[in-house]
C-alpha positions as CSV (number, residue, x, y, z in Angstrom):
1,X,20.0,-10.6,17.0
2,X,18.4,-12.2,20.1
3,X,19.8,-12.9,23.5
4,X,18.7,-15.7,25.8
5,X,19.6,-16.9,29.2
6,X,21.2,-20.3,29.0
7,X,22.1,-22.7,31.7
8,X,23.4,-21.4,35.0
9,X,22.2,-17.8,34.1
10,X,24.7,-17.2,31.3
11,X,23.8,-14.9,28.5
12,X,24.1,-16.6,25.1
13,X,23.5,-14.3,22.0
14,X,22.1,-15.8,18.9
15,X,22.7,-14.2,15.6
16,X,20.0,-14.5,12.9
17,X,19.9,-13.1,9.4
18,X,16.8,-12.0,7.5
19,X,15.2,-14.9,5.7
20,X,15.0,-14.6,1.9
21,X,11.3,-15.2,1.9
22,X,10.8,-12.2,4.2
23,X,13.3,-9.8,2.7
24,X,12.8,-10.4,-1.0
25,X,9.1,-9.4,-1.1
26,X,9.7,-6.3,1.0
27,X,12.5,-5.2,-1.3
28,X,10.2,-5.7,-4.3
29,X,7.5,-3.7,-2.5
30,X,9.9,-0.8,-1.8
31,X,11.2,-0.9,-5.4
32,X,7.8,-0.8,-7.0
33,X,6.4,1.8,-4.6
34,X,9.4,4.0,-5.4
35,X,9.0,3.6,-9.2
36,X,5.2,4.3,-9.2
37,X,5.5,7.2,-6.7
38,X,8.3,8.9,-8.7
39,X,6.5,8.7,-12.1
40,X,3.2,9.8,-13.5
41,X,0.3,11.2,-11.5
42,X,1.0,12.2,-7.9
43,X,-1.3,11.0,-5.2
44,X,-1.0,13.2,-2.1
45,X,0.8,11.7,0.9
46,X,1.0,12.5,4.6
47,X,3.6,15.0,5.6
48,X,5.6,12.4,7.6
49,X,6.0,10.0,4.6
50,X,9.3,9.5,2.9
51,X,8.1,11.4,-0.2
52,X,7.4,14.5,1.9
53,X,10.4,14.6,4.3
54,X,13.8,16.1,3.8
55,X,14.7,16.2,1.0
56,X,11.1,16.2,-0.2
57,X,10.3,14.3,-3.4
58,X,6.8,15.7,-3.7
59,X,5.9,19.4,-4.0
60,X,4.5,20.8,-0.8
61,X,0.9,20.9,-2.2
62,X,0.9,17.1,-2.3
63,X,1.9,16.7,1.3
64,X,-1.0,16.5,3.8
65,X,-0.3,18.1,7.1
66,X,-1.6,17.1,10.6
67,X,-4.7,19.3,10.2
68,X,-5.6,17.6,7.0
69,X,-5.2,14.2,8.6
70,X,-7.5,15.2,11.6
71,X,-10.2,16.2,9.1
72,X,-9.9,12.7,7.5
73,X,-12.0,11.2,10.3
74,X,-14.8,13.7,9.6
75,X,-16.9,12.3,6.8
76,X,-18.7,14.9,4.7
77,X,-22.1,14.1,3.5
78,X,-22.0,14.1,-0.3
79,X,-25.8,14.1,-0.3
80,X,-25.7,17.5,1.3
81,X,-23.6,18.8,-1.7
82,X,-20.4,19.3,0.3
83,X,-17.1,18.7,-1.4
84,X,-14.9,16.1,0.4
85,X,-11.5,17.3,1.5
86,X,-8.3,16.1,-0.1
87,X,-7.5,13.9,2.9
88,X,-11.0,12.3,2.6
89,X,-10.4,11.6,-1.1
90,X,-6.9,10.1,-0.3
91,X,-8.4,7.9,2.4
92,X,-11.1,6.7,0.0
93,X,-8.5,6.0,-2.7
94,X,-6.3,4.2,-0.2
95,X,-9.1,2.0,1.1
96,X,-9.9,0.8,-2.5
97,X,-6.2,0.4,-3.4
98,X,-5.8,-1.8,-0.3
99,X,-8.6,-3.9,-1.5
100,X,-7.1,-4.2,-5.0
101,X,-3.8,-5.3,-3.5
102,X,-5.4,-7.9,-1.2
103,X,-7.5,-9.4,-4.0
104,X,-4.7,-9.6,-6.6
105,X,-2.2,-11.0,-4.0
106,X,-4.7,-13.7,-2.9
107,X,-5.5,-14.7,-6.5
108,X,-1.8,-14.7,-7.5
109,X,-1.0,-16.9,-4.5
110,X,-3.7,-19.3,-5.6
111,X,-2.5,-19.4,-9.1
112,X,1.2,-19.9,-8.1
113,X,0.5,-22.6,-5.5
114,X,-2.5,-24.2,-6.9
115,X,-1.1,-25.2,-10.2
116,X,-0.6,-28.9,-9.3
117,X,2.6,-30.2,-10.9
118,X,3.1,-26.8,-12.6
119,X,3.0,-24.9,-9.3
120,X,5.9,-22.8,-8.1
121,X,7.6,-24.5,-5.2
122,X,10.2,-21.9,-4.4
123,X,8.6,-19.9,-1.5
124,X,10.9,-16.9,-1.9
125,X,10.0,-16.5,-5.6
126,X,6.4,-17.2,-4.9
127,X,6.1,-14.5,-2.3
128,X,8.0,-12.1,-4.4
129,X,5.8,-12.6,-7.4
130,X,2.6,-12.3,-5.2
131,X,4.0,-9.0,-3.8
132,X,4.9,-7.7,-7.3
133,X,1.4,-8.5,-8.6
134,X,-0.4,-7.0,-5.5
135,X,1.7,-3.8,-5.4
136,X,1.3,-3.3,-9.2
137,X,-2.5,-3.6,-8.9
138,X,-2.5,-1.3,-5.8
139,X,-0.4,1.5,-7.5
140,X,-2.3,1.3,-10.8
141,X,-5.6,1.3,-9.0
142,X,-4.5,4.2,-6.7
143,X,-3.4,6.4,-9.6
144,X,-6.6,5.6,-11.7
145,X,-8.9,6.3,-8.7
146,X,-7.0,9.5,-7.9
147,X,-7.3,10.6,-11.5
148,X,-11.1,10.0,-11.4
149,X,-11.3,11.8,-8.0
150,X,-9.3,14.8,-9.2
151,X,-11.4,15.2,-12.3
152,X,-14.7,15.1,-10.6
153,X,-15.8,18.4,-9.1
154,X,-17.4,16.9,-6.0
155,X,-15.5,13.7,-6.0
156,X,-17.0,10.2,-6.2
157,X,-19.5,8.9,-3.7
158,X,-17.6,6.1,-2.1
159,X,-20.8,4.1,-2.1
160,X,-21.0,4.4,-5.8
161,X,-18.1,2.0,-6.4
162,X,-18.8,-1.5,-5.1
163,X,-15.9,-3.9,-5.0
164,X,-16.5,-7.3,-3.6
165,X,-15.7,-10.9,-4.5
166,X,-18.2,-13.5,-3.4
């Protein structure tokens, strides 16, 4: 809802509803995030996230507190043989998961809109399909990378995995 001053200083409210091309992809994102987060391998989350607040969906050991998050900015040198903290591992996994989502969303968008006469012209459906593909790739990548991180004693050197599209 917005309010604007009209002629002669009168206040004229304007009611607006959420547009379907904005709300449908966000609902799809929330649905898929909830499904992936409630099943299978648990990737730790910050203590203020929905999964860690009352009533908590995650066990306490999977919720990173403020002290863990402060340590996230301090990068350990893997060359020195130090083990990265859980928060550093989560940050690394999250950075790559963000890249997976961005790449898959962009490619899906190109496939949907670049199909010429076969392209999908309904913007709401197109954005929802893009979001669905991107979030699926993010969550699958997140769980796969966390599985790798949790099985490696010292973790994976973030420089060892190169992900780029040229």
